matplotlib code that plots the C-alpha trace (Angstrom):
import matplotlib.pyplot as plt

x = [0.2, 0.9, 1.8, 0.0, 2.8, 6.5, 9.6, 11.8, 14.8, 14.0, 16.2, 14.2, 15.2, 13.9, 14.7, 17.2, 18.8, 19.6, 18.9, 18.5, 15.9, 13.3, 9.6, 6.8, 4.8, 1.3, 1.7, 0.1, -0.3, -2.5, -5.3, -7.1, -10.4, -11.6, -15.3, -15.6, -11.8, -12.3, -10.5, -12.8, -11.2, -8.0, -7.7, -4.7, -5.4, -3.6, -3.5, -5.6, -9.4, -8.6, -11.6, -14.0, -13.0, -13.9, -17.2, -17.8, -16.8, -19.5, -22.1, -21.5, -21.6, -24.7, -23.4, -24.1, -26.8, -26.7, -23.7, -25.4, -24.7, -20.8, -19.9, -15.9, -13.5, -9.8, -6.2, -4.8, -1.3, 0.7, 3.0, 6.3, 9.4, 9.6, 6.0, 5.1, 1.8, 1.8, -1.7, -2.6, -5.3, -8.8, -11.1, -14.6, -16.9, -20.7, -23.1, -24.8, -27.7, -26.2, -26.5, -24.0, -25.4, -24.1, -23.1, -20.7, -19.5, -19.0, -16.0, -12.6, -12.0, -8.9, -9.6, -6.9, -6.4, -7.8, -10.7, -13.3, -15.8, -17.5, -19.3, -22.4, -22.1, -21.8, -24.9, -26.7, -25.8, -27.1, -30.2, -31.0, -29.6, -29.3, -31.3, -32.2, -33.1, -36.5, -34.8, -32.5, -34.4, -37.6, -37.3, -38.5, -36.3, -33.4, -33.2, -29.8, -29.4, -27.1, -25.3, -24.9, -23.3, -21.0, -19.1, -18.5, -15.4, -13.6, -14.7, -13.8, -9.9, -9.8, -10.4, -7.6, -4.7, -2.5, -3.1, -1.6, 1.5, 1.5, -0.6, -1.8, -4.7, -8.6, -11.0, -15.0, -16.9, -20.3, -22.0, -25.9, -28.3, -26.9, -23.2, -21.7, -18.9, -20.1, -17.2, -14.2, -11.9, -8.8, -7.3, -5.5, -8.4, -11.6, -13.8, -11.8, -12.2, -15.8, -15.9, -14.2, -17.2, -19.6, -18.0, -17.6, -21.2, -22.2, -20.1, -21.7, -25.1, -26.1, -27.1, -29.0, -27.8, -30.9, -30.1, -26.5, -25.1, -21.8, -19.4, -15.9, -13.2, -12.4, -15.2, -18.3, -17.9, -20.5, -18.6, -18.9, -22.6, -22.9, -21.6, -24.0, -27.1, -26.2, -25.7, -28.8, -27.1, -29.6, -27.2, -23.8, -21.6, -18.3, -15.8, -15.2, -17.3, -19.6, -19.3, -22.7, -23.2, -23.3, -26.0, -28.0, -27.7, -28.1, -31.6, -32.8, -32.4, -33.3, -29.8, -28.9, -26.2, -24.1, -21.1, -18.2, -18.8, -16.7, -18.0, -21.1, -20.5, -22.3, -24.0, -27.2, -27.7, -30.3, -32.7, -32.6, -36.1, -33.4, -31.9, -33.2, -32.2, -30.8, -31.9, -34.8, -33.4, -33.4, -32.7, -29.6, -29.1]
y = [0.2, 3.6, 5.5, 8.5, 10.8, 10.9, 12.6, 15.0, 17.3, 20.9, 24.2, 26.3, 30.2, 32.2, 35.6, 35.2, 32.0, 28.9, 25.4, 22.0, 19.7, 16.7, 17.7, 15.9, 16.0, 14.3, 11.8, 12.1, 8.8, 8.0, 5.9, 3.9, 2.8, -0.4, -1.2, -5.1, -4.9, -2.1, 1.1, 3.7, 6.6, 7.8, 9.9, 11.6, 10.7, 10.4, 6.7, 4.9, 4.2, 3.1, 0.6, 3.0, 6.0, 3.4, 2.7, 6.5, 7.2, 4.9, 6.6, 10.1, 8.5, 7.1, 3.2, 1.7, 2.8, -0.2, -2.4, -5.6, -4.4, -4.5, -8.2, -7.5, -4.6, -6.2, -4.4, -5.4, -6.2, -2.7, -1.9, -2.5, -4.2, -6.5, -7.5, -6.3, -4.4, -0.7, -0.8, 2.3, 0.1, -0.8, -3.1, -3.0, -6.3, -5.7, -8.3, -10.1, -8.3, -4.7, -2.3, 0.0, 3.4, 4.2, 7.7, 5.7, 3.3, 6.0, 7.8, 7.3, 10.0, 11.7, 14.0, 16.0, 16.4, 19.8, 19.1, 16.0, 15.5, 18.8, 19.1, 18.2, 14.1, 14.9, 17.4, 14.8, 11.7, 14.0, 15.1, 11.5, 8.7, 9.2, 7.1, 9.3, 12.5, 13.4, 15.4, 15.1, 14.4, 16.4, 19.7, 18.7, 15.6, 17.4, 20.5, 21.7, 24.9, 27.8, 27.3, 23.6, 24.6, 27.0, 24.4, 22.6, 23.9, 23.7, 20.2, 19.4, 20.7, 19.1, 15.5, 16.5, 14.0, 14.2, 17.8, 18.8, 17.3, 18.1, 21.4, 20.1, 17.7, 18.7, 17.0, 16.0, 14.8, 13.4, 15.2, 14.7, 17.3, 17.7, 17.9, 14.6, 13.5, 10.2, 10.0, 12.0, 11.4, 13.4, 13.5, 15.8, 16.0, 17.1, 15.3, 12.5, 12.7, 12.9, 9.9, 8.1, 9.5, 8.0, 5.0, 3.7, 4.4, 2.4, -0.5, -0.3, -0.2, 3.1, 5.0, 7.0, 9.6, 11.5, 12.2, 13.2, 17.0, 16.9, 19.5, 20.2, 22.2, 24.7, 25.5, 24.3, 23.4, 21.4, 18.2, 18.2, 19.3, 16.4, 13.6, 15.1, 14.7, 11.3, 10.1, 11.4, 13.8, 16.6, 19.7, 20.7, 23.3, 24.4, 26.6, 28.6, 30.0, 28.1, 28.2, 29.5, 26.0, 24.3, 26.9, 26.2, 22.3, 22.8, 24.9, 22.4, 19.0, 20.8, 20.7, 22.8, 24.7, 26.9, 28.6, 30.6, 28.8, 30.5, 30.3, 32.0, 33.5, 31.9, 32.2, 30.5, 30.0, 27.2, 25.2, 27.5, 25.8, 23.0, 25.5, 26.6, 30.3, 31.1, 34.9, 36.4, 38.3, 41.8, 44.7, 46.2, 49.6]
z = [0.0, -0.7, 2.0, 3.2, 3.8, 2.7, 4.1, 1.3, 2.3, 2.3, 2.8, 5.4, 5.5, 9.0, 9.7, 6.7, 8.4, 6.0, 7.4, 5.6, 7.3, 6.6, 5.8, 5.8, 2.7, 1.9, -0.7, -4.4, -6.6, -9.5, -8.7, -12.0, -11.2, -13.7, -13.9, -14.9, -15.9, -18.2, -17.4, -16.3, -14.6, -13.4, -10.4, -8.3, -4.9, -1.0, -0.9, 1.5, 1.2, -2.0, -2.3, -0.9, -3.4, -6.1, -4.6, -4.1, -7.3, -9.4, -6.8, -8.3, -11.4, -11.2, -11.2, -8.0, -5.0, -2.7, -1.4, -2.7, -6.2, -6.0, -6.2, -5.5, -5.5, -5.8, -6.6, -9.6, -10.4, -11.3, -14.1, -12.4, -13.5, -11.0, -11.3, -7.9, -7.0, -6.7, -5.2, -7.7, -10.0, -8.4, -10.2, -9.2, -10.6, -10.3, -9.3, -11.9, -13.5, -12.8, -15.8, -16.2, -17.7, -21.3, -20.2, -18.3, -20.9, -23.3, -21.7, -19.7, -17.5, -15.9, -13.0, -11.1, -7.4, -7.6, -9.9, -10.1, -13.1, -14.6, -17.7, -19.4, -18.7, -15.5, -15.3, -17.3, -14.8, -11.8, -13.3, -14.6, -13.0, -9.2, -7.3, -4.6, -6.3, -6.2, -4.9, -1.6, 1.8, 2.5, 3.4, 6.9, 7.2, 8.3, 10.6, 11.6, 13.9, 13.2, 16.5, 15.5, 12.1, 13.6, 15.9, 12.7, 11.1, 14.4, 14.7, 11.0, 11.5, 14.9, 13.2, 10.1, 11.9, 8.5, 8.1, 11.2, 9.7, 6.0, 5.9, 2.1, 2.7, 2.3, 4.3, 4.2, 7.1, 7.9, 10.5, 12.4, 12.8, 16.3, 15.3, 16.2, 13.8, 11.9, 9.6, 8.3, 5.7, 4.2, 0.6, -1.6, -3.6, -2.0, -4.5, -3.4, 0.3, -0.5, -2.6, 0.3, 2.9, 0.2, -0.4, 3.0, 3.6, 0.5, 2.0, 5.3, 3.2, 4.4, 1.5, 1.1, 3.7, 4.4, 8.1, 7.8, 6.5, 4.6, 5.4, 3.0, 3.8, 0.7, -1.5, -2.8, -6.4, -9.0, -8.5, -4.6, -5.0, -7.5, -5.1, -2.5, -4.4, -5.7, -2.4, -1.2, 1.5, 1.7, 3.1, 2.1, 4.1, 3.0, 4.4, 1.4, -1.2, -4.0, -7.4, -9.8, -11.1, -7.3, -6.7, -9.9, -9.0, -5.2, -6.3, -8.9, -6.4, -3.2, -1.7, 1.3, 0.3, 2.7, 2.4, 3.8, 7.2, 9.5, 13.0, 13.5, 10.0, 7.1, 3.7, 3.1, -0.8, -1.2, 0.8, 4.0, 5.3, 6.5, 9.2, 12.4, 13.1, 16.3, 16.3, 14.0, 11.0, 11.1, 8.2, 7.9, 9.4]

ax = plt.figure().add_subplot(projection="3d")
ax.plot(x, y, z, "-o")
ax.set_aspect("equal")
plt.show()
């Protein structure tokens, strides 16, 4: 298995003084995801939870939505001169009778660690293929107070163990409506962190996640909103801004989207009916 962190030599300069030291860096390696033996996608990721990442990716692609639809997930032999396994190729075999959507069969995709899937193909997939999109959960099924939301960024950061050593990882976490941490994953790519969360839930047969909210470090892009909707998550909160396409998708599917969540300050872009405001609104002076 690949390592989550690696050590590298670095020249450190502080107040003009030069020193040489070893620095801890987050690992980044390619992962090829195969579907029934056929190459489907390559993503740059932090090694670890690779089976969950592959399963979560297939949920966001609309290929699977339940644990029983997966027959097996295994590592394939890597391409090294010695023939040893690189643990960078995963093959997902579907259960008999599971039909792969044509949109998935038609394309091979490459995703970087900074950007997941995007474009018309993903738009079509989220609008037509989600098992749980009669949109997300009903508006009254999950209610979250702004007081609970205000505490989540600190709880997210407290759970980022590898970030503390490297300063270079994104995180995604599932919380209950009461603010209890359910699961947290880190990865060099924020979309990979979400896939790991969703994939773990699928393998534990917990989809859809209608009673949870998803919190992510960084921005809320279209692909993260897409992944939330495809997993049946009704609430997405992010530390930074959303994109316009993420807001459009959230409005269309009934997803609650909160951005710039930093302490007691936040912007609510869609789905305000799921929030319980601790103070009444007031007009600006």
